[in-house]
C-alpha positions as CSV (number, residue, x, y, z in Angstrom):
1,M,-9.3,16.1,13.6
2,K,-7.9,19.2,12.1
3,F,-7.5,19.7,8.4
4,Q,-7.4,22.5,5.8
5,R,-9.2,22.4,2.5
6,A,-6.9,21.9,-0.4
7,T,-7.1,21.6,-4.1
8,L,-5.6,19.1,-6.4
9,A,-7.0,19.5,-9.9
10,V,-7.8,16.3,-11.8
11,H,-5.6,16.4,-14.9
12,T,-4.0,14.2,-17.5
13,P,-0.2,14.8,-17.7
14,K,1.2,15.4,-21.1
15,G,2.0,12.1,-22.8
16,S,0.1,10.1,-20.2
17,A,-2.8,7.7,-20.6
18,F,-4.2,8.3,-17.2
19,A,-5.5,11.1,-15.1
20,C,-4.1,12.3,-11.7
21,G,-5.5,14.5,-8.9
22,A,-8.6,14.3,-6.8
23,P,-11.7,16.4,-6.5
24,Q,-11.8,16.4,-2.7
25,V,-8.5,16.7,-0.8
26,V,-7.4,18.1,2.5
27,T,-4.1,19.0,4.1
28,Y,-4.0,16.8,7.2
29,L,-3.0,19.0,10.2
30,R,-3.7,17.0,13.3
31,G,-5.6,13.8,14.2
32,P,-6.9,12.2,17.4
33,G,-3.4,10.8,18.2
34,D,-2.0,14.4,18.3
35,I,0.9,13.2,16.0
36,A,2.9,15.7,14.0
37,Y,4.0,14.8,10.5
38,G,7.4,15.6,8.9
39,S,5.5,17.4,6.2
40,L,1.8,18.0,6.1
41,P,0.1,15.1,4.2
42,L,-2.1,16.0,1.3
43,L,-4.8,13.4,1.2
44,T,-8.3,12.5,0.0
45,C,-11.0,13.0,2.7
46,A,-11.3,9.2,3.0
47,M,-7.5,8.8,3.5
48,A,-7.5,11.6,6.1
49,L,-10.2,9.7,8.1
50,A,-8.3,6.5,7.7
51,L,-5.1,8.1,8.9
52,A,-7.0,9.5,12.0
53,S,-8.1,5.9,12.8
54,F,-4.5,4.6,12.3
55,E,-3.2,7.2,14.8
56,K,-5.4,5.6,17.5
57,I,-3.8,2.2,16.7
58,V,-0.3,3.8,16.7
59,Q,-0.7,5.4,20.1
60,A,-2.3,2.3,21.7
61,E,0.6,0.1,20.6
62,A,3.3,2.7,21.4
63,T,1.9,3.2,24.9
64,A,1.7,-0.6,25.4
65,I,5.1,-1.5,24.1
66,F,7.3,1.6,24.9
67,R,5.3,3.4,27.6
68,A,5.6,6.5,25.5
69,R,3.4,8.0,22.8
70,V,4.4,8.8,19.2
71,A,5.1,12.5,18.7
72,R,5.9,12.5,15.0
73,V,5.6,10.4,11.9
74,N,8.1,10.9,9.1
75,H,6.6,10.0,5.7
76,L,8.0,9.8,2.2
77,G,5.0,11.3,0.5
78,T,1.4,11.2,-0.4
79,Y,0.6,12.8,-3.8
80,V,2.7,12.1,-6.8
81,C,1.4,11.5,-10.3
82,R,2.9,8.2,-11.5
83,E,2.5,4.5,-12.4
84,M,3.2,1.8,-9.8
85,A,6.9,1.1,-9.8
86,A,6.5,-2.7,-9.9
87,Y,3.5,-2.8,-12.2
88,K,3.9,-0.9,-15.5
89,G,0.6,0.4,-16.8
90,W,-1.1,0.4,-13.3
91,V,-1.7,3.8,-11.8
92,S,-0.4,4.3,-8.3
93,E,-2.9,5.4,-5.6
94,H,-0.4,8.2,-4.9
95,S,-1.6,9.7,-8.2
96,Y,-5.0,10.4,-6.4
97,A,-3.6,11.5,-3.0
98,N,-5.1,8.2,-1.8
99,A,-1.9,6.8,-0.3
100,I,0.9,7.6,2.2
101,D,4.3,6.0,2.7
102,L,5.5,6.0,6.4
103,A,9.2,5.7,7.1
104,S,9.6,6.2,10.8
105,F,7.9,7.0,14.1
106,V,9.4,9.3,16.7
107,L,8.4,8.8,20.3
108,T,7.9,11.6,22.9
109,D,11.1,10.4,24.7
110,G,13.1,10.9,21.5
111,R,13.5,7.3,20.3
112,T,12.9,6.7,16.6
113,I,11.4,3.5,15.3
114,D,12.6,3.2,11.7
115,V,11.0,0.8,9.2
116,L,14.3,0.2,7.3
117,R,16.3,-0.5,10.5
118,D,13.8,-2.0,12.8
119,F,11.3,-4.0,10.8
120,D,11.9,-7.7,11.5
121,T,11.0,-9.9,8.5
122,G,11.4,-13.2,10.4
123,E,8.5,-15.6,10.6
124,A,8.4,-15.6,14.4
125,E,7.1,-12.7,16.5
126,P,9.8,-10.0,16.8
127,K,11.8,-10.1,20.1
128,K,12.9,-6.4,19.9
129,P,10.2,-3.8,20.9
130,A,10.7,-1.7,17.8
131,G,10.1,-4.7,15.5
132,L,7.1,-5.8,17.6
133,F,5.6,-2.3,17.4
134,L,6.0,-2.1,13.6
135,R,4.5,-5.6,13.1
136,R,1.5,-4.8,15.4
137,V,0.6,-1.5,13.9
138,S,0.9,-2.7,10.3
139,R,-1.2,-5.8,11.0
140,R,-3.8,-4.0,12.9
141,A,-4.1,-1.4,10.0
142,N,-4.8,-4.4,7.7
143,D,-6.8,-6.7,10.0
144,E,-9.1,-3.9,11.3
145,D,-9.7,-2.7,7.7
146,V,-8.3,0.8,8.3
147,F,-6.7,0.6,4.8
148,S,-7.3,-1.7,1.9
149,H,-3.5,-1.9,1.2
150,V,-0.9,-2.2,3.9
151,L,2.4,-3.0,2.3
152,T,5.5,-3.6,4.5
153,P,9.0,-5.0,3.9
154,F,7.3,-8.4,3.8
155,F,5.6,-7.4,0.5
156,D,8.7,-6.7,-1.7
157,A,12.1,-5.0,-1.8
158,L,10.5,-1.7,-3.0
159,H,8.9,-1.4,0.5
160,K,12.0,-2.3,2.6
161,N,12.1,1.2,4.1
162,H,8.4,2.2,4.5
163,F,4.9,1.2,5.0
164,H,2.6,1.9,2.0
165,L,-1.0,2.6,3.2
166,D,-3.8,3.3,0.8
167,L,-7.5,2.9,0.0
168,A,-7.5,1.2,-3.4
169,R,-10.6,-0.5,-4.5
170,Y,-9.0,-3.9,-4.0
171,R,-7.2,-5.4,-1.0
172,T,-3.6,-6.5,-0.5
173,D,-2.2,-7.8,2.8
174,G,1.5,-7.1,2.7
175,T,1.9,-7.5,6.5
176,R,2.9,-11.1,6.5
177,P,5.6,-13.2,4.9
178,Q,4.8,-13.9,1.3
179,G,4.6,-17.7,1.0
């Protein structure tokens, strides 16, 4: 795994009741899956290690389903000091660089697997390879305890276009239909 030391001062934004930042963060350069990121993720050390584990799952599933590896992951962000959009008063794990939102996966052959377009929210196993890939990587990330939160379009409309992955102190499985 390749990373670069980074800084993200712990601070309380003006007018806020909560602190943001993290004492130990890195810029994630490259992991064991040799995946590039649309922009370099700024993450806590624990999230960087979890992302490295996730890359192994991503490559295993991409190879099995598409006979190609993932070359790049496009994400919507890691660090941003804010409350959770759906739960006012709750601080987002993004406020601590303890989360990442993944929007799409680009294969070495140029195909793009996009969460908004390809995620299948049906109850049955997806028939299309892209939907199957997204279902499998998200469920493995949850079931193998890579992350404590794995939120997908199954979770709510706020996650219709991305996977939210984080290491909060509590667990949420957002990889299955909400019954």
